[in-house]
C-alpha positions as CSV (number, residue, x, y, z in Angstrom):
1,M,1.0,13.6,20.8
2,T,-1.6,13.6,18.1
3,T,-0.1,10.6,16.4
4,M,-0.1,8.6,19.7
5,T,-3.8,9.5,20.2
6,E,-4.9,8.4,16.8
7,A,-2.8,5.2,17.1
8,S,-4.7,4.3,20.3
9,V,-8.1,4.4,18.7
10,R,-9.6,1.1,17.5
11,E,-12.6,1.0,15.1
12,F,-15.0,-1.9,15.6
13,K,-16.6,-2.8,12.3
14,M,-20.0,-4.4,11.7
15,P,-19.2,-8.1,11.3
16,D,-21.0,-10.6,9.1
17,V,-22.9,-12.5,11.8
18,G,-24.5,-14.8,9.3
19,E,-23.0,-16.2,6.0
20,G,-23.7,-14.0,3.1
21,L,-25.3,-11.1,5.0
22,T,-24.5,-7.6,3.8
23,E,-26.1,-5.4,6.5
24,A,-27.6,-5.3,9.9
25,E,-29.8,-2.8,11.9
26,I,-28.6,-1.5,15.3
27,L,-31.4,-2.2,17.7
28,K,-29.9,-1.1,21.0
29,W,-26.7,0.4,22.4
30,Y,-25.6,-0.9,25.8
31,V,-22.8,1.7,26.1
32,Q,-22.3,5.4,25.6
33,A,-19.4,7.7,24.9
34,G,-17.1,7.8,27.9
35,D,-17.9,4.3,29.1
36,T,-15.1,1.8,29.9
37,V,-15.4,-1.5,28.1
38,T,-13.5,-4.8,28.4
39,D,-12.7,-7.5,25.9
40,G,-15.8,-9.6,25.3
41,Q,-18.3,-7.1,26.7
42,V,-21.5,-6.8,24.8
43,V,-21.8,-3.3,23.5
44,C,-24.9,-3.5,21.2
45,E,-27.6,-5.6,19.8
46,V,-28.2,-5.8,16.0
47,E,-30.8,-7.4,13.9
48,T,-29.9,-9.2,10.6
49,A,-32.1,-10.8,8.1
50,K,-32.0,-13.9,10.2
51,A,-32.0,-13.0,13.9
52,A,-31.1,-10.5,16.6
53,V,-27.5,-10.9,17.8
54,E,-25.5,-9.3,20.6
55,L,-22.1,-8.0,19.5
56,P,-19.1,-8.1,22.0
57,I,-16.2,-5.7,21.7
58,P,-12.8,-7.4,21.1
59,Y,-10.6,-5.1,23.2
60,D,-10.4,-3.0,26.4
61,G,-10.6,0.7,26.4
62,V,-12.9,3.8,26.7
63,V,-15.8,4.4,24.2
64,R,-14.8,7.4,22.1
65,E,-17.8,7.6,19.7
66,L,-20.9,5.7,18.7
67,R,-20.9,6.1,14.9
68,F,-24.6,5.3,14.3
69,P,-27.8,5.8,16.3
70,E,-30.2,3.0,17.2
71,G,-32.5,2.1,14.3
72,T,-29.8,2.6,11.6
73,T,-29.1,-0.1,9.1
74,V,-25.3,-0.4,8.6
75,D,-23.4,-2.2,5.9
76,V,-21.1,-5.1,7.0
77,G,-17.5,-3.9,7.3
78,T,-18.5,-0.3,8.4
79,A,-17.1,1.0,11.7
80,I,-19.9,1.4,14.2
81,I,-18.0,2.3,17.4
82,S,-14.5,3.7,18.2
83,V,-12.7,2.8,21.4
84,D,-9.6,4.6,22.8
85,V,-7.3,1.9,24.1
86,A,-4.7,4.4,25.3
87,G,-5.1,2.9,28.8
88,G,-3.1,-0.1,27.4
89,A,-0.1,2.3,26.8
90,A,2.7,0.2,25.4
91,A,0.3,-2.5,24.3
92,A,-1.4,-0.3,21.7
93,P,1.5,0.0,19.2
94,E,1.9,-3.8,19.3
95,A,-1.7,-4.6,18.7
96,P,-1.4,-5.2,14.9
97,A,1.4,-7.8,15.4
98,E,-0.5,-9.7,18.1
99,A,-3.9,-9.5,16.4
100,P,-3.8,-9.6,12.6
101,A,-7.6,-9.3,12.5
102,E,-7.1,-5.6,13.4
103,A,-4.6,-4.8,10.7
104,P,-7.2,-3.1,8.5
105,E,-7.4,-0.3,11.0
106,A,-4.8,1.5,9.0
107,S,-7.5,2.0,6.3
108,A,-9.8,3.5,9.0
109,A,-7.3,6.2,10.0
110,P,-9.3,9.0,8.3
111,D,-12.3,8.2,10.4
112,A,-10.2,8.1,13.5
113,A,-8.7,11.5,12.7
114,E,-12.2,13.0,12.4
115,A,-13.3,11.5,15.7
116,P,-12.1,14.4,18.0
117,E,-14.3,16.8,16.0
118,K,-17.4,14.7,16.5
119,K,-16.7,13.5,20.0
120,P,-19.6,14.4,22.3
121,E,-19.2,16.5,25.4
122,G,-19.7,14.2,28.4
123,R,-22.2,11.3,28.3
124,Q,-25.0,12.0,25.9
125,P,-28.0,9.7,25.2
126,V,-27.8,7.7,22.0
127,L,-30.3,8.9,19.3
128,V,-33.2,6.5,18.9
129,G,-35.4,6.0,15.8
130,Y,-35.2,4.9,12.2
131,G,-33.3,6.8,9.7
132,V,-29.8,8.1,9.5
133,A,-28.5,11.2,11.3
134,A,-26.7,13.4,8.9
135,S,-23.7,13.9,11.2
136,S,-23.1,10.3,12.2
137,T,-24.1,8.3,9.2
138,K,-22.3,10.1,6.4
139,R,-20.5,7.6,4.2
140,R,-16.9,8.1,3.1
141,P,-16.9,9.1,-0.6
142,R,-16.1,6.4,-3.1
143,K,-13.0,6.8,-5.2
144,G,-14.3,5.9,-8.7
145,P,-17.5,5.3,-10.7
146,E,-17.0,1.6,-11.6
147,V,-14.1,-0.1,-9.7
148,P,-15.1,0.7,-6.1
149,A,-17.9,-1.8,-5.9
150,Q,-15.4,-4.7,-6.4
151,Q,-12.8,-3.1,-4.3
152,A,-15.2,-2.6,-1.4
153,S,-16.2,-6.2,-1.6
154,V,-12.6,-7.4,-1.4
155,A,-11.8,-4.9,1.4
156,I,-14.8,-6.1,3.5
157,Q,-14.1,-9.8,3.0
158,T,-10.3,-9.5,3.7
159,E,-10.9,-7.4,6.8
160,L,-13.5,-9.9,8.2
161,N,-11.1,-12.7,7.5
162,G,-8.4,-11.1,9.5
163,H,-6.1,-10.0,6.7
164,G,-4.8,-6.7,5.7
165,P,-6.3,-4.2,3.3
166,A,-7.1,-5.6,-0.1
167,T,-4.5,-3.4,-1.8
168,T,-1.7,-5.4,-0.1
169,S,-2.7,-8.6,-1.8
170,P,-3.0,-8.4,-5.6
171,A,-4.4,-12.0,-5.7
172,A,-7.4,-10.9,-3.6
173,T,-8.9,-8.9,-6.5
174,V,-9.0,-11.8,-8.9
175,Q,-12.5,-13.2,-7.9
176,P,-14.0,-11.3,-4.9
177,R,-17.2,-12.7,-3.4
178,P,-20.2,-10.9,-4.9
179,L,-22.3,-8.9,-2.5
180,A,-25.9,-10.1,-2.5
181,K,-28.6,-10.9,0.0
182,P,-29.6,-14.6,0.6
183,P,-32.9,-14.3,-1.4
184,V,-31.0,-12.9,-4.4
185,R,-28.4,-15.7,-4.2
186,K,-31.3,-18.2,-4.1
187,L,-32.8,-16.6,-7.2
188,A,-29.5,-16.7,-9.0
189,K,-29.1,-20.3,-8.2
190,D,-32.6,-21.1,-9.4
191,L,-32.0,-19.3,-12.7
192,G,-28.5,-20.7,-13.2
193,V,-26.8,-17.3,-13.0
194,D,-23.2,-17.0,-11.9
195,L,-23.1,-14.0,-9.5
196,T,-19.5,-13.3,-10.4
197,T,-20.6,-12.3,-13.9
198,V,-23.4,-10.0,-12.8
199,I,-23.0,-6.3,-12.9
200,P,-24.3,-4.8,-9.6
201,S,-26.5,-1.8,-9.6
202,G,-27.4,-1.6,-5.9
203,P,-25.8,0.6,-3.3
204,D,-22.1,-0.2,-2.5
205,G,-22.0,-2.8,-5.2
206,I,-24.8,-5.1,-4.0
207,I,-26.4,-7.3,-6.6
208,T,-30.2,-6.9,-6.8
209,R,-33.0,-9.2,-8.1
210,E,-33.2,-7.0,-11.2
211,D,-29.5,-7.5,-11.9
212,V,-30.0,-11.3,-11.7
213,H,-33.0,-11.2,-14.0
214,A,-31.1,-9.0,-16.4
215,A,-28.2,-11.4,-16.5
216,A,-30.6,-14.4,-17.0
217,T,-32.5,-12.7,-19.9
218,P,-30.1,-10.1,-21.4
219,A,-32.3,-9.6,-24.4
220,E,-35.3,-8.5,-22.3
221,A,-33.2,-6.5,-19.9
222,P,-33.5,-3.1,-21.7
223,A,-37.3,-3.1,-21.6
224,P,-37.8,-2.9,-17.8
225,E,-35.0,-0.4,-17.3
226,P,-37.2,2.8,-17.6
227,A,-39.7,1.5,-15.1
228,V,-36.9,0.5,-12.6
229,T,-35.1,3.8,-12.9
230,Q,-38.3,5.9,-12.6
231,A,-39.5,4.1,-9.5
232,P,-37.3,6.0,-7.0
233,V,-38.6,9.3,-8.4
234,T,-42.3,8.5,-8.4
235,A,-42.5,6.2,-5.3
236,P,-42.1,9.0,-2.7
237,V,-44.7,11.2,-4.4
238,A,-47.7,8.8,-4.0
239,P,-47.6,8.5,-0.2
240,T,-47.5,12.2,0.3
241,A,-50.5,12.6,-2.0
242,S,-52.8,9.8,-0.7
243,Y,-51.4,8.5,2.6
244,D,-53.5,9.4,5.6
245,A,-51.5,8.8,8.8
246,A,-54.7,8.9,10.8
247,R,-56.2,6.1,8.9
248,E,-53.2,4.0,7.9
249,T,-49.9,2.9,9.4
250,R,-47.0,1.9,7.2
251,V,-44.4,-0.4,8.6
252,P,-41.0,-0.9,6.8
253,V,-40.4,-4.5,5.9
254,K,-36.9,-5.4,7.0
255,G,-34.9,-7.8,9.2
256,V,-36.4,-11.2,10.0
257,R,-39.8,-10.4,8.5
258,K,-38.3,-9.4,5.2
259,A,-36.1,-12.5,5.0
260,T,-39.1,-14.7,5.9
261,A,-41.2,-13.2,3.2
262,A,-38.5,-13.7,0.6
263,A,-37.9,-17.3,1.7
264,M,-41.6,-18.2,1.7
265,V,-42.1,-16.7,-1.8
266,G,-39.1,-18.5,-3.1
267,S,-40.2,-21.8,-1.5
268,A,-43.8,-21.5,-2.7
269,F,-42.8,-20.9,-6.4
270,T,-39.8,-23.4,-6.4
271,A,-41.0,-26.5,-4.7
272,P,-44.3,-28.2,-5.8
273,H,-46.2,-28.4,-2.6
274,V,-48.6,-31.2,-1.7
275,T,-50.6,-31.2,1.6
276,E,-52.3,-34.2,3.2
277,F,-54.6,-34.2,6.3
278,V,-55.6,-36.6,9.0
279,T,-57.8,-36.2,12.0
280,V,-56.8,-38.2,15.0
281,D,-57.9,-39.0,18.6
282,V,-55.2,-37.9,20.9
283,T,-56.9,-38.6,24.2
284,R,-54.3,-41.1,25.2
285,T,-51.5,-38.8,24.3
286,L,-52.9,-36.1,26.6
287,K,-53.2,-38.6,29.4
288,L,-49.6,-39.6,28.9
289,V,-48.5,-35.9,29.0
290,E,-50.1,-35.6,32.5
291,E,-48.3,-38.8,33.6
292,L,-45.0,-37.5,32.4
293,K,-45.4,-34.3,34.3
294,Q,-45.2,-36.3,37.4
295,D,-42.1,-38.3,36.2
296,K,-39.0,-37.3,38.3
297,D,-36.8,-37.6,35.3
298,L,-38.8,-34.8,33.6
299,Q,-39.2,-32.5,36.6
300,G,-38.6,-28.9,35.7
301,L,-38.7,-29.6,32.0
302,R,-41.2,-28.4,29.4
303,V,-43.7,-31.3,29.0
304,N,-46.7,-30.7,26.7
305,P,-48.4,-32.3,23.7
306,L,-45.8,-30.7,21.4
307,L,-43.1,-32.8,23.0
308,L,-44.8,-36.0,22.2
309,I,-45.8,-34.8,18.7
310,A,-42.1,-34.1,18.0
311,K,-41.2,-37.5,19.3
312,A,-43.9,-39.1,17.1
313,L,-42.5,-37.3,14.0
314,L,-39.0,-38.5,14.8
315,V,-40.3,-42.0,15.0
316,A,-42.1,-41.6,11.7
317,I,-38.9,-40.4,10.1
318,K,-37.0,-43.3,11.5
319,R,-39.5,-45.7,9.9
320,N,-39.6,-43.6,6.6
321,P,-36.1,-42.0,6.3
322,D,-36.5,-40.9,2.7
323,I,-38.8,-38.0,3.9
324,N,-35.7,-36.5,5.6
325,A,-34.2,-35.1,2.4
326,S,-33.6,-32.1,0.2
327,W,-33.5,-31.2,-3.5
328,D,-30.2,-30.1,-5.0
329,E,-31.2,-28.2,-8.1
330,A,-27.7,-27.4,-9.2
331,N,-26.6,-31.1,-9.4
332,Q,-30.1,-32.5,-10.0
333,E,-29.8,-34.8,-7.0
334,I,-31.9,-35.8,-4.0
335,V,-29.8,-35.5,-0.8
336,L,-30.8,-38.0,1.9
337,K,-30.0,-36.7,5.4
338,H,-28.8,-39.3,8.0
339,Y,-29.5,-36.8,10.8
340,V,-32.6,-34.9,11.8
341,N,-32.4,-31.2,12.7
342,L,-35.9,-30.6,13.9
343,G,-37.2,-27.1,13.2
344,I,-39.9,-25.6,15.4
345,A,-41.7,-22.6,13.9
346,A,-41.9,-19.7,16.4
347,A,-43.8,-16.5,16.2
348,T,-41.9,-13.6,17.6
349,P,-42.4,-9.8,17.7
350,R,-39.8,-9.5,14.9
351,G,-41.6,-12.1,12.7
352,L,-41.6,-15.9,12.1
353,I,-38.4,-17.8,12.8
354,V,-37.6,-21.5,12.6
355,P,-34.8,-22.5,14.9
356,N,-34.0,-26.2,15.0
357,I,-32.8,-28.8,17.5
358,K,-29.6,-30.2,16.2
359,D,-29.4,-34.0,15.9
360,A,-32.9,-34.4,17.5
361,H,-33.0,-38.0,16.4
362,T,-30.3,-38.9,19.0
363,K,-32.1,-37.3,22.0
364,T,-34.0,-39.1,24.7
365,L,-37.4,-37.8,25.8
366,P,-35.9,-35.7,28.7
367,Q,-33.2,-34.4,26.4
368,L,-35.7,-33.5,23.8
369,A,-37.9,-31.7,26.4
370,E,-34.9,-29.7,27.6
371,S,-33.9,-28.7,24.0
372,L,-37.5,-27.7,23.3
373,G,-37.7,-25.5,26.4
374,E,-34.4,-23.8,25.6
375,L,-35.5,-23.2,22.0
376,V,-38.8,-21.6,22.9
377,A,-37.4,-19.5,25.7
378,T,-34.6,-18.2,23.5
379,A,-37.0,-17.4,20.7
380,K,-39.3,-15.5,23.0
381,E,-36.4,-13.4,24.3
382,G,-35.3,-12.6,20.7
383,R,-31.9,-14.2,21.3
384,T,-32.0,-16.9,18.7
385,S,-28.7,-17.1,16.9
386,P,-28.3,-17.4,13.1
387,A,-26.6,-20.8,13.6
388,A,-29.7,-22.1,15.4
389,M,-31.8,-21.4,12.3
390,Q,-29.5,-23.0,9.7
391,G,-29.4,-26.6,8.6
392,G,-33.0,-27.6,9.4
393,T,-34.2,-30.9,7.8
394,V,-37.9,-31.1,8.8
395,T,-40.2,-28.7,10.7
396,I,-43.2,-28.6,13.0
397,T,-45.5,-25.6,13.1
398,N,-48.1,-25.6,15.9
399,V,-51.0,-23.4,14.7
400,G,-53.3,-25.0,17.3
401,V,-52.1,-22.6,19.9
402,F,-54.0,-19.9,18.1
403,G,-57.2,-21.9,18.1
404,V,-56.8,-22.9,14.4
405,D,-58.0,-26.4,13.3
406,T,-55.3,-26.8,10.7
407,G,-53.5,-25.2,7.8
408,T,-51.4,-25.8,4.6
409,P,-47.9,-24.8,5.7
410,I,-45.3,-23.7,3.3
411,L,-42.0,-25.6,3.3
412,P,-38.9,-23.8,4.8
413,P,-36.4,-23.5,1.9
414,G,-34.3,-26.7,1.6
415,E,-36.6,-29.0,3.5
416,A,-38.8,-31.7,2.2
417,A,-41.6,-31.8,4.8
418,I,-43.4,-29.6,7.4
419,L,-46.0,-30.9,9.9
420,A,-48.8,-28.5,11.0
421,V,-50.6,-29.3,14.3
422,G,-54.1,-28.0,14.8
423,A,-56.0,-27.2,17.9
424,I,-56.9,-30.1,20.2
425,K,-60.6,-30.0,21.0
426,L,-63.2,-32.1,22.8
427,Q,-65.3,-33.6,20.0
428,P,-67.8,-36.5,19.6
429,W,-65.9,-39.5,18.4
430,I,-66.6,-43.2,17.8
431,H,-64.6,-45.0,20.4
432,K,-65.0,-48.8,20.9
433,G,-68.2,-48.8,19.0
434,K,-69.8,-45.9,20.9
435,V,-70.0,-42.2,20.4
436,K,-67.9,-40.6,23.2
437,P,-66.3,-37.2,23.8
438,R,-62.6,-37.4,22.9
439,Q,-59.7,-35.1,22.5
440,V,-59.2,-34.7,18.7
441,T,-56.9,-32.8,16.5
442,T,-56.1,-32.5,12.8
443,L,-52.6,-32.9,11.4
444,A,-51.4,-31.5,8.0
445,L,-48.2,-32.6,6.3
446,S,-46.9,-30.5,3.4
447,F,-44.1,-32.0,1.3
448,D,-42.0,-31.3,-1.8
449,H,-43.5,-33.5,-4.5
450,R,-40.3,-33.6,-6.4
451,L,-38.7,-36.0,-3.9
452,V,-41.7,-37.2,-1.8
453,D,-44.5,-39.0,-3.6
454,G,-48.0,-39.5,-2.2
455,E,-47.2,-42.9,-0.8
456,L,-44.2,-41.8,1.3
457,G,-46.0,-38.7,2.5
458,S,-49.0,-40.7,3.5
459,K,-47.0,-43.3,5.4
460,V,-45.2,-40.6,7.4
461,L,-48.5,-38.8,8.3
462,A,-50.2,-42.1,9.2
463,D,-47.3,-43.1,11.4
464,V,-47.4,-39.8,13.3
465,A,-51.2,-40.2,13.8
466,A,-50.8,-43.8,14.9
467,V,-48.3,-42.9,17.6
468,L,-50.4,-40.0,18.9
469,E,-53.5,-42.3,19.0
470,Q,-51.6,-45.1,20.7
471,P,-48.5,-43.6,22.4
472,K,-47.4,-47.1,23.5
473,K,-46.1,-47.5,19.9
474,L,-43.3,-45.2,21.0
475,I,-41.9,-48.2,22.9
476,T,-42.0,-50.6,20.0
477,W,-41.3,-48.2,17.1
478,A,-38.7,-45.8,18.7
């Protein structure tokens, strides 16, 4: 009877919802122990370094245990929920043959065996808050001091790919994918360091920035070691001695905000930024916006100045295609993109994100309006997927909504240009030889000076301004 019970338990592991991610934070559980779930049902929401994502369960059954409380950061490949599929009776023993992706469950048997001891009585609320509860977040002990890091990497990768445990495939241990977060991979690429040759010092075999620096400059590596090793000992002491909770609030930097910070630092110190400005009369553009709101083809769609600014930038890119490019440091090449994935910077409670509209250059004005509306709504709800934030080629950031005249935006990593739009204000302006009140804004274009020179950047900015000043150019230039 015990064997049948253990065989009917399925452990759902934290998946890698974005390429190269090593961990995710559980934001909210939608189920509790004792609930019945069905294949494809969303059981929880997690936040990665890129976005908040809902996770569906891949089978039917009854929730046996939630392994972690809300607010806990869990490593990819770690079981987060166990489900009793005994209701499937005869189907349970055949599951490994029908679904190879669940074959690694054999390695999770120890956890399943312990489940009855930790199974809550009745339906209990999920613990909420940051930190790890001692009873539910205890890690399984590692088997050795040096080898487990690589073994764990292989096991996670093989399980996520739907193969059996790493021990069943000797070839899998030849060159396992190193565990490292995206900013660390970027640093390694910039320094020319092969991650497969780096010795990890982070938890569970994760490669840290210090490891990469040590591999890049082995002669200087011993010097910083005392400072690094002492940091964990001294760091907790300082806050308890000087931190006044009544006067200060400390917020952990993680998730989207942590990834954004790392990306901005990497971009600022990798790409040589140049920013140019132009002030333009957009009175005619605002009049066109009001006219378009009455257009039956645009009814129910998001029609605002940003829509025409996006269209103006797409027209400028069409006239100056070399601006739509990226710098390949490894191969020392400029990569010209024949498509435009238009990024729109969005401020969310979790931090700044830049989802993009795929193939924006192929969309009509109504289609572009629809895509913009969906992008903004999804971002506000915190449902932007990691895929929606990958592959951007050029970006718009609208700082004008905050009443700011303009700014000097930092390039999203891998992009050559970003356009900042300032606040649109009624100002005195010389129009047809007379000083008149006109709607005016300031545009700022930042670009990577390695692949965009002043002439090209100026042409793009001038074309955007020309379209916004005379929107009729959309007809002749588009």
